[in-house]
C-alpha positions as a LaTeX table, in Angstrom:
\begin{tabular}{lrrr}
\hline
Residue & $x$ (\AA) & $y$ (\AA) & $z$ (\AA) \\
\hline
Met1 & $-0.87$ & $-38.01$ & 82.41 \\
Glu2 & 2.44 & $-38.58$ & 80.66 \\
Thr3 & 5.78 & $-39.06$ & 82.41 \\
Tyr4 & 8.82 & $-36.92$ & 81.59 \\
Pro5 & 11.47 & $-38.82$ & 79.56 \\
Asn6 & 14.06 & $-40.58$ & 81.71 \\
Thr7 & 17.09 & $-39.41$ & 79.72 \\
Val8 & 20.40 & $-39.07$ & 81.59 \\
Lys9 & 20.78 & $-35.53$ & 82.88 \\
Thr10 & 24.29 & $-34.08$ & 83.02 \\
Glu11 & 23.46 & $-30.91$ & 84.92 \\
Trp12 & 20.94 & $-30.33$ & 87.68 \\
Lys13 & 19.54 & $-27.36$ & 89.61 \\
Glu14 & 16.70 & $-27.46$ & 92.13 \\
Thr15 & 15.21 & $-24.33$ & 93.73 \\
Pro16 & 12.47 & $-24.25$ & 96.38 \\
Val17 & 10.19 & $-21.22$ & 95.85 \\
Arg18 & 7.08 & $-19.81$ & 97.44 \\
Pro19 & 4.90 & $-18.07$ & 94.85 \\
Leu20 & 3.88 & $-14.54$ & 95.81 \\
Val21 & 0.86 & $-12.50$ & 94.77 \\
Ser22 & 0.68 & $-8.68$ & 94.85 \\
Val23 & $-2.26$ & $-7.11$ & 96.68 \\
Lys24 & $-3.09$ & $-3.41$ & 96.59 \\
Val25 & $-4.08$ & $-2.01$ & 99.98 \\
Gly26 & $-4.93$ & 1.68 & 99.72 \\
Ala27 & $-1.93$ & 3.37 & 98.11 \\
Tyr28 & 0.42 & 0.50 & 98.98 \\
Leu29 & 1.26 & $-2.63$ & 97.09 \\
Lys30 & 1.91 & $-5.59$ & 99.38 \\
Gln31 & 3.06 & $-9.08$ & 98.55 \\
Arg32 & 1.81 & $-12.17$ & 100.28 \\
Pro33 & 2.26 & $-15.88$ & 99.65 \\
Asn34 & $-0.05$ & $-17.22$ & 96.95 \\
Gln35 & $-0.22$ & $-20.58$ & 98.71 \\
Thr36 & 1.01 & $-22.10$ & 101.93 \\
Arg37 & 3.24 & $-24.77$ & 100.45 \\
Trp38 & 6.65 & $-24.34$ & 98.90 \\
Ile39 & 7.08 & $-25.62$ & 95.36 \\
Lys40 & 10.23 & $-26.66$ & 93.52 \\
Lys41 & 11.66 & $-25.40$ & 90.26 \\
Phe42 & 13.95 & $-27.73$ & 88.37 \\
Glu43 & 16.47 & $-26.78$ & 85.71 \\
Thr44 & 18.28 & $-29.55$ & 83.97 \\
Gly45 & 20.91 & $-29.68$ & 81.27 \\
Tyr46 & 21.53 & $-32.38$ & 78.74 \\
Ser47 & 24.71 & $-33.01$ & 76.81 \\
Asn48 & 25.57 & $-35.89$ & 74.52 \\
Leu49 & 21.97 & $-36.47$ & 73.41 \\
Thr50 & 21.64 & $-38.85$ & 70.49 \\
Asp51 & 19.31 & $-38.02$ & 67.61 \\
Ser52 & 16.65 & $-40.39$ & 68.97 \\
Gln53 & 16.89 & $-38.91$ & 72.51 \\
Lys54 & 16.61 & $-35.40$ & 71.04 \\
Glu55 & 13.52 & $-36.40$ & 69.06 \\
Glu56 & 11.96 & $-38.01$ & 72.16 \\
Leu57 & 12.52 & $-34.86$ & 74.26 \\
Glu58 & 11.33 & $-32.58$ & 71.45 \\
Leu59 & 8.16 & $-34.62$ & 70.89 \\
Phe60 & 7.42 & $-34.68$ & 74.64 \\
Phe61 & 7.83 & $-30.88$ & 74.77 \\
Gln62 & 5.53 & $-30.35$ & 71.77 \\
Asn63 & 2.83 & $-32.62$ & 73.22 \\
Asn64 & 3.01 & $-31.31$ & 76.81 \\
Gln65 & 4.15 & $-27.70$ & 76.53 \\
Thr66 & 1.08 & $-26.32$ & 78.34 \\
Leu67 & 0.00 & $-29.49$ & 80.17 \\
Ser68 & 0.96 & $-31.04$ & 83.49 \\
Phe69 & 3.06 & $-34.20$ & 83.54 \\
Asn70 & 4.74 & $-36.52$ & 86.02 \\
Phe71 & 8.41 & $-35.90$ & 86.69 \\
Ile72 & 10.38 & $-38.58$ & 88.54 \\
His73 & 13.22 & $-37.01$ & 90.53 \\
Pro74 & 16.46 & $-38.63$ & 89.33 \\
Arg75 & 18.02 & $-38.84$ & 92.82 \\
Thr76 & 15.11 & $-39.52$ & 95.15 \\
Gly77 & 12.69 & $-41.34$ & 92.84 \\
Ile78 & 9.82 & $-39.15$ & 94.11 \\
Thr79 & 7.19 & $-38.28$ & 91.48 \\
His80 & 6.32 & $-34.58$ & 91.15 \\
Lys81 & 3.43 & $-33.14$ & 89.13 \\
Cys82 & 5.09 & $-30.48$ & 86.94 \\
Gln83 & 4.80 & $-28.33$ & 83.85 \\
Phe84 & 7.31 & $-26.46$ & 81.69 \\
Asp85 & 8.34 & $-23.16$ & 83.30 \\
Glu86 & 7.80 & $-20.22$ & 80.93 \\
Met87 & 9.35 & $-22.06$ & 77.98 \\
Glu88 & 8.08 & $-20.98$ & 74.57 \\
Glu89 & 10.64 & $-23.06$ & 72.75 \\
Leu90 & 13.17 & $-25.79$ & 73.35 \\
Asp91 & 16.63 & $-24.94$ & 72.03 \\
Phe92 & 19.01 & $-27.67$ & 70.95 \\
Thr93 & 22.65 & $-27.08$ & 70.09 \\
Phe94 & 24.58 & $-29.55$ & 67.95 \\
Lys95 & 28.19 & $-30.33$ & 68.95 \\
Pro96 & 29.97 & $-31.69$ & 65.83 \\
Ala97 & 33.05 & $-32.86$ & 67.73 \\
Met98 & 30.89 & $-35.11$ & 69.92 \\
Asn99 & 28.25 & $-35.80$ & 67.23 \\
Ser100 & 25.57 & $-35.05$ & 69.84 \\
Trp101 & 23.02 & $-32.47$ & 71.00 \\
Thr102 & 22.77 & $-30.31$ & 74.13 \\
Ala103 & 19.69 & $-28.67$ & 75.68 \\
Lys104 & 18.42 & $-26.98$ & 78.86 \\
Val105 & 14.94 & $-27.53$ & 80.26 \\
Lys106 & 13.09 & $-25.65$ & 83.03 \\
Ile107 & 10.12 & $-27.19$ & 84.80 \\
Val108 & 8.12 & $-26.18$ & 87.87 \\
Glu109 & 5.98 & $-28.12$ & 90.31 \\
Val110 & 2.25 & $-27.39$ & 90.17 \\
\hline
\end{tabular}
């Protein structure tokens, strides 16, 4: 299993979630937890990516878009088994004034 690139992240968001599943009971639709444990969703932003860092991130996304991978939390050092969260594409924006790239990535624990 590959490990997510350790590029410096400039923005960080972490959300604990508990996946729900809908169950139909008679005429009612009820929701219940899909599992007993809480999982984490991570959203990270990159700015000032060099061309080589952009290529590394893009290649990792292409090779692991539907697969699980190890993600090392940048603050705690804990390794999480994750996958990309509903991402069909990875958008990069070029900033000419900084001569660098920016991107946002969403991943979820599995």
